[in-house]
C-alpha positions as CSV (number, residue, x, y, z in Angstrom):
1,M,-3.4,-52.8,176.4
2,L,-1.6,-50.5,178.7
3,Q,-4.2,-47.7,178.5
4,T,-5.8,-48.0,181.7
5,T,-5.4,-49.4,185.0
6,Q,-9.0,-49.7,186.5
7,S,-11.5,-51.7,185.7
8,A,-15.0,-51.4,184.1
9,V,-16.4,-52.0,187.5
10,E,-13.8,-50.2,189.6
11,K,-14.6,-47.0,187.3
12,R,-18.4,-47.4,187.8
13,K,-17.8,-47.7,191.5
14,D,-15.8,-44.8,191.9
15,F,-18.5,-43.0,189.5
16,R,-21.4,-43.2,191.6
17,A,-19.0,-42.3,194.5
18,A,-17.5,-38.6,192.6
19,L,-21.9,-38.3,191.6
20,K,-22.1,-38.1,195.9
21,S,-19.4,-36.3,196.8
22,G,-20.6,-32.2,196.2
23,K,-18.5,-31.2,193.3
24,L,-19.0,-30.7,190.1
25,L,-17.9,-33.2,187.8
26,R,-16.4,-31.5,184.4
27,F,-17.0,-34.1,180.9
28,P,-15.8,-32.9,177.5
29,G,-17.1,-35.1,174.9
30,A,-14.3,-37.1,173.2
31,F,-15.6,-37.9,169.9
32,S,-12.8,-40.8,169.3
33,P,-10.1,-42.4,172.0
34,L,-7.2,-40.2,171.2
35,V,-9.4,-37.1,172.0
36,A,-10.9,-39.3,175.7
37,M,-6.6,-39.2,176.7
38,V,-6.5,-35.9,175.9
39,I,-9.2,-34.8,178.3
40,E,-7.4,-37.1,181.0
41,N,-4.3,-35.0,181.0
42,H,-5.9,-32.0,181.0
43,G,-8.1,-33.0,184.7
44,F,-11.4,-33.3,183.5
45,E,-13.2,-35.9,185.9
46,G,-15.0,-37.4,183.1
47,V,-15.6,-37.7,179.1
48,Y,-18.7,-38.3,177.5
49,V,-19.5,-39.7,174.1
50,S,-21.9,-37.6,172.1
51,G,-24.3,-39.3,169.9
52,A,-24.6,-35.4,168.3
53,A,-21.1,-36.2,168.6
54,L,-21.0,-39.6,167.4
55,S,-23.3,-39.1,164.2
56,A,-21.4,-36.1,163.0
57,D,-17.9,-37.8,162.7
58,L,-19.6,-40.6,160.4
59,G,-21.0,-37.9,158.6
60,L,-24.7,-38.4,159.7
61,P,-27.1,-35.8,161.4
62,D,-28.2,-36.6,164.8
63,I,-31.8,-38.2,163.9
64,G,-31.4,-41.6,165.6
65,L,-28.7,-43.2,162.5
66,T,-26.5,-45.1,164.2
67,T,-26.3,-48.5,165.8
68,L,-25.9,-50.2,168.2
69,P,-23.0,-52.0,167.6
70,E,-21.4,-48.4,166.1
71,V,-21.9,-46.8,169.4
72,A,-21.1,-49.4,171.5
73,A,-18.1,-49.7,169.5
74,R,-17.0,-46.2,169.8
75,G,-18.6,-45.9,173.1
76,G,-16.4,-48.9,174.6
77,A,-13.3,-47.7,172.4
78,I,-13.3,-44.6,173.8
79,A,-13.8,-45.5,177.4
80,R,-10.8,-47.8,177.0
81,A,-8.6,-45.4,176.1
82,T,-8.6,-43.9,179.9
83,D,-8.9,-43.9,183.5
84,L,-11.6,-41.3,183.6
85,P,-16.0,-42.6,183.7
86,A,-17.1,-42.8,180.6
87,L,-21.1,-41.7,179.8
88,I,-22.4,-42.3,177.1
89,D,-25.7,-41.1,174.8
90,A,-27.9,-44.3,174.2
91,D,-30.5,-42.4,172.3
92,T,-33.9,-43.7,173.0
93,G,-32.1,-47.3,173.5
94,F,-32.3,-48.3,170.2
95,G,-35.8,-49.7,170.0
96,E,-38.5,-50.5,173.2
97,A,-38.1,-52.0,176.5
98,L,-36.3,-55.4,175.1
99,N,-34.0,-53.9,172.8
100,V,-32.7,-51.5,176.0
101,A,-32.4,-54.2,178.4
102,R,-29.4,-55.7,175.4
103,T,-28.7,-52.3,175.1
104,I,-27.5,-51.7,179.2
105,Q,-26.2,-55.4,179.0
106,T,-24.1,-54.4,175.5
107,L,-23.1,-50.7,177.0
108,E,-22.2,-52.6,180.5
109,D,-19.8,-55.1,178.3
110,A,-18.2,-52.6,176.1
111,G,-16.9,-50.4,179.8
112,L,-18.9,-47.7,180.1
113,C,-19.8,-46.4,183.5
114,G,-23.3,-45.1,182.5
115,C,-25.8,-44.2,179.6
116,H,-28.6,-42.1,179.9
117,L,-31.9,-42.1,177.7
118,E,-34.1,-39.3,176.6
119,D,-37.9,-39.8,175.9
120,Q,-38.5,-38.5,172.3
121,V,-40.2,-40.1,169.4
122,N,-37.6,-42.0,167.2
123,P,-36.6,-41.0,164.3
124,K,-35.3,-38.1,167.3
125,R,-33.7,-34.6,167.2
126,C,-31.3,-32.8,168.5
127,G,-31.8,-31.9,171.8
128,H,-31.5,-28.5,170.9
129,L,-33.4,-28.2,167.7
130,D,-37.6,-27.3,167.4
131,H,-40.6,-29.4,167.0
132,K,-39.4,-32.5,169.6
133,S,-41.5,-35.1,170.0
134,L,-42.2,-37.1,172.9
135,V,-43.7,-40.9,173.8
136,T,-45.9,-40.8,176.8
137,A,-44.4,-41.0,180.6
138,K,-45.7,-44.7,180.5
139,A,-43.6,-45.7,177.8
140,M,-40.6,-43.9,178.6
141,T,-41.5,-45.9,182.4
142,E,-40.9,-49.0,180.9
143,K,-37.6,-48.2,179.0
144,I,-36.3,-47.5,182.7
145,R,-37.7,-50.2,184.2
146,A,-36.6,-52.8,181.7
147,A,-32.6,-50.9,181.5
148,V,-32.7,-51.0,185.3
149,R,-33.9,-54.5,185.5
150,A,-31.4,-55.8,182.6
151,R,-28.1,-54.1,184.2
152,R,-25.9,-56.2,186.4
153,D,-23.6,-54.7,187.4
154,K,-25.4,-52.0,189.9
155,N,-23.1,-49.5,189.6
156,F,-23.8,-48.8,186.4
157,L,-25.4,-44.6,185.8
158,I,-28.9,-45.3,184.5
159,M,-29.8,-41.9,183.6
160,A,-33.4,-40.4,182.4
161,R,-33.1,-37.5,179.5
162,T,-36.3,-35.4,179.7
163,D,-36.7,-33.4,176.2
164,A,-40.4,-32.0,177.7
165,R,-38.9,-28.6,178.3
166,A,-40.1,-27.4,175.0
167,P,-43.2,-29.8,174.0
168,E,-44.4,-29.7,178.0
169,G,-43.0,-26.7,179.4
170,L,-40.6,-26.6,183.0
171,D,-43.7,-28.0,184.9
172,G,-44.3,-30.9,182.7
173,A,-40.3,-32.1,182.2
174,L,-40.4,-32.0,186.3
175,E,-43.4,-34.5,185.9
176,R,-42.0,-37.0,183.5
177,A,-38.6,-36.2,185.7
178,R,-40.4,-37.4,189.0
179,A,-42.2,-39.9,187.4
180,Y,-38.5,-41.4,185.9
181,I,-36.7,-41.6,189.6
182,D,-39.6,-43.6,190.4
183,A,-39.2,-45.9,187.7
184,G,-35.5,-46.5,188.8
185,A,-33.1,-43.9,186.9
186,D,-30.7,-43.0,189.1
187,A,-29.8,-39.4,188.0
188,I,-31.3,-36.8,185.8
189,F,-30.8,-35.2,182.7
190,P,-32.9,-31.8,182.0
191,E,-32.2,-31.9,178.4
192,A,-32.7,-27.7,176.7
193,L,-33.8,-25.6,180.1
194,A,-33.2,-21.7,179.1
195,D,-31.4,-20.8,182.0
196,K,-30.1,-20.3,185.7
197,S,-33.7,-19.4,187.6
198,E,-35.0,-23.3,185.2
199,F,-31.5,-25.5,186.9
200,A,-32.3,-23.6,189.7
201,K,-36.4,-24.5,189.7
202,F,-35.3,-28.5,188.5
203,R,-32.2,-28.9,191.1
204,K,-35.5,-27.6,194.2
205,A,-37.9,-30.2,192.4
206,I,-35.5,-33.6,191.6
207,K,-32.7,-35.3,194.7
208,V,-31.6,-37.2,192.3
209,P,-27.7,-36.2,190.8
210,L,-28.7,-33.8,187.6
211,L,-27.1,-33.0,184.4
212,A,-26.7,-29.6,182.6
213,N,-25.8,-29.7,179.5
214,M,-23.5,-26.4,178.2
215,T,-23.6,-27.3,174.6
216,E,-22.9,-24.4,172.1
217,F,-25.1,-22.8,170.2
218,G,-28.4,-24.7,171.9
219,K,-31.2,-22.9,173.6
220,T,-29.7,-23.0,177.1
221,K,-27.4,-19.6,178.1
222,L,-24.1,-20.9,179.1
223,L,-22.9,-20.9,183.3
224,T,-19.7,-21.4,184.1
225,A,-18.5,-24.0,186.1
226,K,-19.1,-22.2,189.5
227,Q,-22.4,-20.9,188.3
228,L,-23.3,-25.0,187.8
229,A,-21.6,-25.9,191.5
230,D,-23.4,-22.7,193.0
231,L,-26.6,-24.3,191.6
232,G,-26.2,-27.8,193.1
233,I,-25.7,-29.1,189.9
234,N,-24.0,-32.9,189.9
235,L,-22.1,-33.3,186.5
236,V,-21.7,-30.8,183.3
237,I,-21.3,-31.9,179.8
238,Y,-19.9,-30.7,177.0
239,P,-20.5,-32.7,173.9
240,V,-19.3,-31.8,170.8
241,T,-16.5,-28.9,171.8
242,T,-13.2,-30.7,171.1
243,L,-15.4,-31.8,167.1
244,R,-16.4,-28.2,166.6
245,L,-13.1,-27.0,168.0
246,A,-11.6,-29.9,165.9
247,M,-13.3,-29.2,162.4
248,K,-12.5,-25.8,162.8
249,A,-9.0,-25.9,162.9
250,V,-9.3,-28.6,159.7
251,E,-11.1,-26.5,157.9
252,D,-8.8,-23.4,158.5
253,G,-5.8,-25.7,158.0
254,L,-7.2,-27.0,154.3
255,A,-8.0,-23.6,153.2
256,A,-3.6,-22.3,153.8
257,L,-2.7,-25.3,152.6
258,K,-4.9,-25.1,149.0
259,K,-4.0,-21.8,149.2
260,A,-0.4,-21.8,149.8
261,G,0.5,-25.4,148.6
262,T,2.0,-26.0,151.7
263,Q,1.9,-26.9,155.0
264,E,4.4,-25.2,156.4
265,S,3.1,-21.4,157.6
266,L,0.3,-24.5,159.4
267,L,3.4,-25.9,161.7
268,N,2.8,-23.9,164.6
269,Q,-0.6,-24.9,164.9
270,M,-0.1,-28.8,164.6
271,Q,0.4,-31.4,167.6
272,P,4.2,-32.5,167.0
273,R,5.3,-36.2,166.8
274,A,6.8,-35.7,169.6
275,A,3.6,-34.7,171.8
276,L,1.5,-37.3,170.1
277,Y,4.0,-39.9,170.8
278,E,3.9,-38.8,174.8
279,L,0.1,-39.1,174.5
280,I,0.0,-42.5,172.9
281,R,3.0,-43.4,175.3
282,Y,4.9,-45.1,172.9
283,K,7.6,-45.3,176.0
284,D,5.6,-47.3,178.0
285,Y,5.7,-49.8,175.5
286,E,8.7,-50.2,175.0
287,Q,9.6,-51.1,178.5
288,F,6.2,-53.4,177.9
289,D,8.5,-55.1,175.0
290,Q,12.0,-54.1,173.7
291,N,10.9,-55.1,170.1
292,V,8.4,-52.6,169.4
293,F,10.5,-49.6,169.9
294,N,13.0,-48.6,168.1
295,F,13.4,-45.0,167.3
296,N,13.1,-41.9,169.6
297,P,10.4,-39.3,168.4
298,E,12.6,-36.5,170.5
299,T,15.0,-36.3,167.6
300,K,16.0,-32.7,166.9
301,G,14.8,-31.9,163.9
302,K,12.0,-33.8,163.2
303,S,8.2,-33.0,163.4
Protein backbone atom coordinates (compact mmCIF):
# COMPACT_ATOMS: atom_id res chain seq x y z
CA MET A 1 0.00 0.00 0.00
CA LEU A 2 2.57 2.57 1.10
CA GLN A 3 5.59 0.63 -0.09
CA THR A 4 6.34 2.13 -3.50
CA THR A 5 6.03 5.52 -5.11
CA GLN A 6 6.59 4.37 -8.70
CA SER A 7 4.40 2.26 -10.92
CA ALA A 8 5.76 -0.80 -12.68
CA VAL A 9 5.65 1.09 -15.97
CA GLU A 10 7.80 3.88 -14.53
CA LYS A 11 10.26 1.44 -13.00
CA ARG A 12 10.66 -0.40 -16.31
CA LYS A 13 11.33 2.83 -18.16
CA ASP A 14 13.94 3.89 -15.61
CA PHE A 15 15.54 0.43 -15.68
CA ARG A 16 15.94 0.62 -19.45
CA ALA A 17 17.55 4.03 -19.15
CA ALA A 18 19.91 2.79 -16.43
CA LEU A 19 21.04 -0.09 -18.64
CA LYS A 20 22.08 2.47 -21.25
CA SER A 21 23.91 4.67 -18.74
CA GLY A 22 27.24 2.87 -19.00
CA LYS A 23 27.24 2.26 -15.25
CA LEU A 24 27.26 -1.17 -13.63
CA LEU A 25 23.91 -2.02 -12.01
CA ARG A 26 24.15 -4.20 -8.88
CA PHE A 27 21.20 -6.49 -8.14
CA PRO A 28 21.51 -8.59 -4.96
CA GLY A 29 19.05 -11.44 -4.66
CA ALA A 30 15.90 -10.90 -2.59
CA PHE A 31 14.11 -14.04 -1.45
CA SER A 32 11.43 -12.02 0.36
CA PRO A 33 9.92 -8.54 0.20
CA LEU A 34 11.61 -7.62 3.48
CA VAL A 35 15.03 -8.42 2.03
CA ALA A 36 14.22 -6.28 -1.01
CA MET A 37 13.55 -3.34 1.30
CA VAL A 38 16.95 -3.80 2.96
CA ILE A 39 18.62 -3.92 -0.46
CA GLU A 40 17.02 -0.61 -1.37
CA ASN A 41 18.05 0.95 1.94
CA HIS A 42 21.67 0.02 1.23
CA GLY A 43 21.70 1.90 -2.06
CA PHE A 44 21.80 -0.88 -4.63
CA GLU A 45 20.37 -0.30 -8.07
CA GLY A 46 17.91 -3.19 -8.21
CA VAL A 47 16.78 -6.53 -6.81
CA TYR A 48 17.02 -9.96 -8.36
CA VAL A 49 14.56 -12.78 -7.74
CA SER A 50 16.55 -15.98 -8.05
CA GLY A 51 14.94 -19.24 -9.04
CA ALA A 52 17.50 -21.11 -6.96
CA ALA A 53 16.78 -19.02 -3.85
CA LEU A 54 13.02 -19.22 -4.35
CA SER A 55 13.21 -23.00 -4.75
CA ALA A 56 15.40 -23.36 -1.68
CA ASP A 57 13.09 -21.17 0.38
CA LEU A 58 10.27 -23.57 -0.54
CA GLY A 59 12.44 -26.50 0.51
CA LEU A 60 12.99 -27.66 -3.08
CA PRO A 61 16.08 -28.23 -5.23
CA ASP A 62 16.60 -25.95 -8.22
CA ILE A 63 15.51 -28.43 -10.90
CA GLY A 64 12.43 -26.74 -12.32
CA LEU A 65 9.91 -27.86 -9.70
CA THR A 66 8.50 -24.41 -9.00
CA THR A 67 5.44 -23.31 -10.95
CA LEU A 68 4.56 -20.08 -12.71
CA PRO A 69 1.94 -19.10 -10.06
CA GLU A 70 4.49 -19.62 -7.27
CA VAL A 71 7.20 -17.64 -9.03
CA ALA A 72 4.88 -14.83 -10.10
CA ALA A 73 3.37 -14.50 -6.63
CA ARG A 74 6.73 -14.29 -4.89
CA GLY A 75 8.18 -12.03 -7.58
CA GLY A 76 5.19 -9.72 -7.45
CA ALA A 77 5.34 -9.43 -3.66
CA ILE A 78 9.03 -8.52 -3.89
CA ALA A 79 8.51 -6.02 -6.73
CA ARG A 80 5.75 -4.23 -4.81
CA ALA A 81 7.97 -3.79 -1.74
CA THR A 82 10.52 -1.50 -3.37
CA ASP A 83 10.96 1.32 -5.85
CA LEU A 84 13.92 -0.55 -7.31
CA PRO A 85 13.50 -2.51 -10.54
CA ALA A 86 13.09 -6.26 -10.01
CA LEU A 87 14.48 -8.78 -12.47
CA ILE A 88 13.21 -12.35 -12.11
CA ASP A 89 14.48 -15.78 -13.09
CA ALA A 90 11.82 -17.41 -15.28
CA ASP A 91 13.78 -20.67 -15.70
CA THR A 92 12.87 -22.31 -19.03
CA GLY A 93 9.66 -20.29 -19.34
CA PHE A 94 7.45 -22.99 -17.77
CA GLY A 95 6.89 -24.79 -21.05
CA GLU A 96 7.10 -24.24 -24.77
CA ALA A 97 6.50 -21.10 -26.83
CA LEU A 98 2.83 -20.62 -25.92
CA ASN A 99 3.60 -21.19 -22.25
CA VAL A 100 6.41 -18.65 -22.47
CA ALA A 101 3.99 -16.08 -23.90
CA ARG A 102 1.71 -16.56 -20.92
CA THR A 103 4.68 -16.41 -18.56
CA ILE A 104 5.72 -13.01 -19.88
CA GLN A 105 2.27 -11.50 -19.49
CA THR A 106 1.88 -12.98 -16.00
CA LEU A 107 5.20 -11.51 -14.89
CA GLU A 108 4.28 -8.16 -16.43
CA ASP A 109 1.01 -8.18 -14.50
CA ALA A 110 2.95 -8.99 -11.31
CA GLY A 111 4.96 -5.78 -11.64
CA LEU A 112 8.35 -7.20 -12.58
CA CYS A 113 10.67 -5.14 -14.78
CA GLY A 114 12.06 -8.05 -16.74
CA CYS A 115 12.95 -11.72 -16.73
CA HIS A 116 15.47 -14.10 -18.17
CA LEU A 117 14.73 -17.32 -20.00
CA GLU A 118 17.28 -20.10 -20.27
CA ASP A 119 18.09 -22.65 -22.95
CA GLN A 120 18.28 -25.76 -20.78
CA VAL A 121 16.17 -28.87 -21.20
CA ASN A 122 13.56 -29.31 -18.50
CA PRO A 123 14.10 -30.61 -15.83
CA LYS A 124 16.85 -28.03 -15.63
CA ARG A 125 19.90 -27.90 -13.39
CA CYS A 126 21.42 -25.12 -11.37
CA GLY A 127 23.60 -23.16 -13.78
CA HIS A 128 26.81 -24.01 -11.93
CA LEU A 129 26.34 -27.78 -11.84
CA ASP A 130 27.75 -30.25 -14.34
CA HIS A 131 25.99 -32.30 -17.03
CA LYS A 132 23.57 -29.64 -18.23
CA SER A 133 21.58 -30.40 -21.38
CA LEU A 134 20.34 -27.75 -23.80
CA VAL A 135 17.42 -27.40 -26.14
CA THR A 136 18.30 -26.61 -29.74
CA ALA A 137 19.08 -23.02 -30.61
CA LYS A 138 16.02 -23.10 -32.89
CA ALA A 139 13.73 -24.13 -30.02
CA MET A 140 15.13 -21.37 -27.83
CA THR A 141 14.72 -18.70 -30.50
CA GLU A 142 11.08 -19.73 -30.86
CA LYS A 143 10.61 -19.10 -27.15
CA ILE A 144 12.27 -15.71 -27.38
CA ARG A 145 10.13 -14.67 -30.32
CA ALA A 146 7.03 -15.74 -28.43
CA ALA A 147 8.14 -13.73 -25.40
CA VAL A 148 8.75 -10.60 -27.47
CA ARG A 149 5.39 -10.90 -29.23
CA ALA A 150 3.55 -11.46 -25.96
CA ARG A 151 4.81 -8.50 -23.96
CA ARG A 152 2.57 -5.45 -23.85
CA ASP A 153 5.03 -3.02 -22.27
CA LYS A 154 7.94 -2.50 -24.66
CA ASN A 155 10.18 -1.70 -21.69
CA PHE A 156 9.69 -5.10 -20.05
CA LEU A 157 13.17 -6.57 -20.45
CA ILE A 158 13.46 -9.96 -22.10
CA MET A 159 16.86 -11.43 -21.36
CA ALA A 160 18.15 -14.68 -22.84
CA ARG A 161 20.36 -16.84 -20.67
CA THR A 162 22.61 -19.39 -22.31
CA ASP A 163 24.09 -22.31 -20.40
CA ALA A 164 26.15 -23.38 -23.39
CA ARG A 165 29.58 -22.52 -21.95
CA ALA A 166 30.14 -26.01 -20.53
CA PRO A 167 28.47 -28.31 -23.10
CA GLU A 168 29.32 -26.32 -26.26
CA GLY A 169 32.30 -24.17 -25.26
CA LEU A 170 32.66 -20.41 -25.26
CA ASP A 171 32.31 -20.11 -29.04
CA GLY A 172 29.11 -22.17 -28.92
CA ALA A 173 27.75 -19.88 -26.21
CA LEU A 174 28.57 -16.83 -28.32
CA GLU A 175 26.90 -18.33 -31.36
CA ARG A 176 23.75 -19.00 -29.38
CA ALA A 177 23.81 -15.50 -27.89
CA ARG A 178 23.91 -13.94 -31.35
CA ALA A 179 20.98 -16.09 -32.46
CA TYR A 180 18.98 -15.07 -29.39
CA ILE A 181 19.63 -11.40 -30.07
CA ASP A 182 18.49 -11.86 -33.66
CA ALA A 183 15.29 -13.42 -32.27
CA GLY A 184 14.61 -10.28 -30.23
CA ALA A 185 16.35 -10.72 -26.87
CA ASP A 186 17.11 -7.35 -25.27
CA ALA A 187 20.04 -8.59 -23.18
CA ILE A 188 22.20 -11.68 -22.68
CA PHE A 189 23.07 -13.66 -19.55
CA PRO A 190 26.05 -15.95 -20.28
CA GLU A 191 25.92 -18.40 -17.39
CA ALA A 192 28.97 -19.95 -15.71
CA LEU A 193 31.74 -18.15 -17.55
CA ALA A 194 35.11 -18.92 -16.02
CA ASP A 195 36.97 -15.65 -15.61
CA LYS A 196 37.66 -12.09 -16.74
CA SER A 197 38.97 -13.16 -20.13
CA GLU A 198 35.74 -14.92 -21.01
CA PHE A 199 33.62 -11.96 -19.96
CA ALA A 200 35.90 -9.74 -22.05
CA LYS A 201 35.44 -11.96 -25.09
CA PHE A 202 31.65 -11.87 -24.64
CA ARG A 203 31.69 -8.10 -24.23
CA LYS A 204 33.69 -7.65 -27.42
CA ALA A 205 31.34 -9.86 -29.42
CA ILE A 206 27.95 -8.86 -28.00
CA LYS A 207 26.57 -5.34 -28.27
CA VAL A 208 23.43 -5.63 -26.13
CA PRO A 209 23.54 -5.39 -22.30
CA LEU A 210 25.33 -8.25 -20.54
CA LEU A 211 24.65 -9.74 -17.12
CA ALA A 212 27.30 -11.33 -14.89
CA ASN A 213 26.34 -13.87 -12.25
CA MET A 214 28.57 -13.56 -9.18
CA THR A 215 27.19 -16.52 -7.26
CA GLU A 216 29.25 -18.06 -4.48
CA PHE A 217 30.72 -21.58 -4.67
CA GLY A 218 30.19 -21.76 -8.42
CA LYS A 219 32.25 -22.09 -11.58
CA THR A 220 32.82 -18.36 -12.08
CA LYS A 221 35.68 -16.57 -10.38
CA LEU A 222 34.21 -13.86 -8.14
CA LEU A 223 35.02 -10.46 -9.61
CA THR A 224 34.67 -7.08 -7.93
CA ALA A 225 32.19 -4.46 -9.06
CA LYS A 226 35.09 -2.37 -10.35
CA GLN A 227 36.45 -5.27 -12.39
CA LEU A 228 33.04 -5.90 -13.91
CA ALA A 229 32.52 -2.21 -14.65
CA ASP A 230 35.94 -2.02 -16.31
CA LEU A 231 34.95 -5.00 -18.48
CA GLY A 232 31.85 -3.13 -19.64
CA ILE A 233 29.35 -5.43 -17.94
CA ASN A 234 25.98 -3.74 -17.50
CA LEU A 235 24.40 -5.71 -14.68
CA VAL A 236 25.67 -8.03 -11.95
CA ILE A 237 23.54 -10.30 -9.78
CA TYR A 238 24.36 -11.82 -6.39
CA PRO A 239 21.50 -14.32 -6.52
CA VAL A 240 21.76 -16.41 -3.35
CA THR A 241 24.00 -14.22 -1.17
CA THR A 242 21.29 -12.94 1.17
CA LEU A 243 19.75 -16.40 1.61
CA ARG A 244 23.12 -17.93 2.43
CA LEU A 245 23.88 -15.17 4.94
CA ALA A 246 20.46 -15.58 6.56
CA MET A 247 20.61 -19.38 6.74
CA LYS A 248 24.07 -19.37 8.33
CA ALA A 249 22.83 -16.91 10.96
CA VAL A 250 19.75 -19.07 11.59
CA GLU A 251 21.85 -22.24 11.93
CA ASP A 252 24.32 -20.60 14.33
CA GLY A 253 21.58 -18.97 16.38
CA LEU A 254 19.54 -22.14 16.78
CA ALA A 255 22.63 -24.08 17.81
CA ALA A 256 23.39 -21.49 20.47
CA LEU A 257 19.75 -21.46 21.66
CA LYS A 258 19.67 -25.25 21.99
CA LYS A 259 22.96 -25.33 23.88
CA ALA A 260 22.26 -22.46 26.27
CA GLY A 261 18.51 -22.81 26.63
CA THR A 262 18.09 -19.07 26.10
CA GLN A 263 18.67 -16.55 23.32
CA GLU A 264 20.13 -13.97 25.71
CA SER A 265 23.63 -14.23 24.18
CA LEU A 266 22.21 -13.71 20.68
CA LEU A 267 20.45 -10.39 21.21
CA ASN A 268 23.32 -8.30 19.85
CA GLN A 269 23.23 -10.39 16.64
CA MET A 270 19.54 -9.71 16.05
CA GLN A 271 17.82 -6.87 14.25
CA PRO A 272 16.14 -4.88 17.06
CA ARG A 273 12.40 -4.46 17.02
CA ALA A 274 12.76 -0.71 16.48
CA ALA A 275 14.93 -1.26 13.40
CA LEU A 276 12.41 -3.71 11.94
CA TYR A 277 9.55 -1.28 12.53
CA GLU A 278 11.54 1.48 10.86
CA LEU A 279 12.21 -0.75 7.86
CA ILE A 280 8.55 -1.65 7.39
CA ARG A 281 7.56 1.98 8.00
CA TYR A 282 5.11 1.76 10.86
CA LYS A 283 5.15 5.54 11.27
CA ASP A 284 4.18 6.09 7.63
CA TYR A 285 1.14 3.91 8.19
CA GLU A 286 0.34 5.97 11.29
CA GLN A 287 0.32 9.11 9.16
CA PHE A 288 -2.00 7.38 6.73
CA ASP A 289 -4.40 6.26 9.44
CA GLN A 290 -4.06 7.27 13.09
CA ASN A 291 -6.10 4.25 14.15
CA VAL A 292 -3.47 1.68 13.16
CA PHE A 293 -0.61 2.88 15.36
CA ASN A 294 -0.91 3.24 19.11
CA PHE A 295 2.48 2.29 20.55
CA ASN A 296 6.12 3.38 20.39
CA PRO A 297 8.53 0.74 19.09
CA GLU A 298 11.50 2.74 20.39
CA THR A 299 10.48 2.52 24.05
CA LYS A 300 13.63 2.13 26.11
CA GLY A 301 14.26 -1.41 27.26
CA LYS A 302 12.14 -3.02 24.54
CA SER A 303 13.74 -5.17 21.86
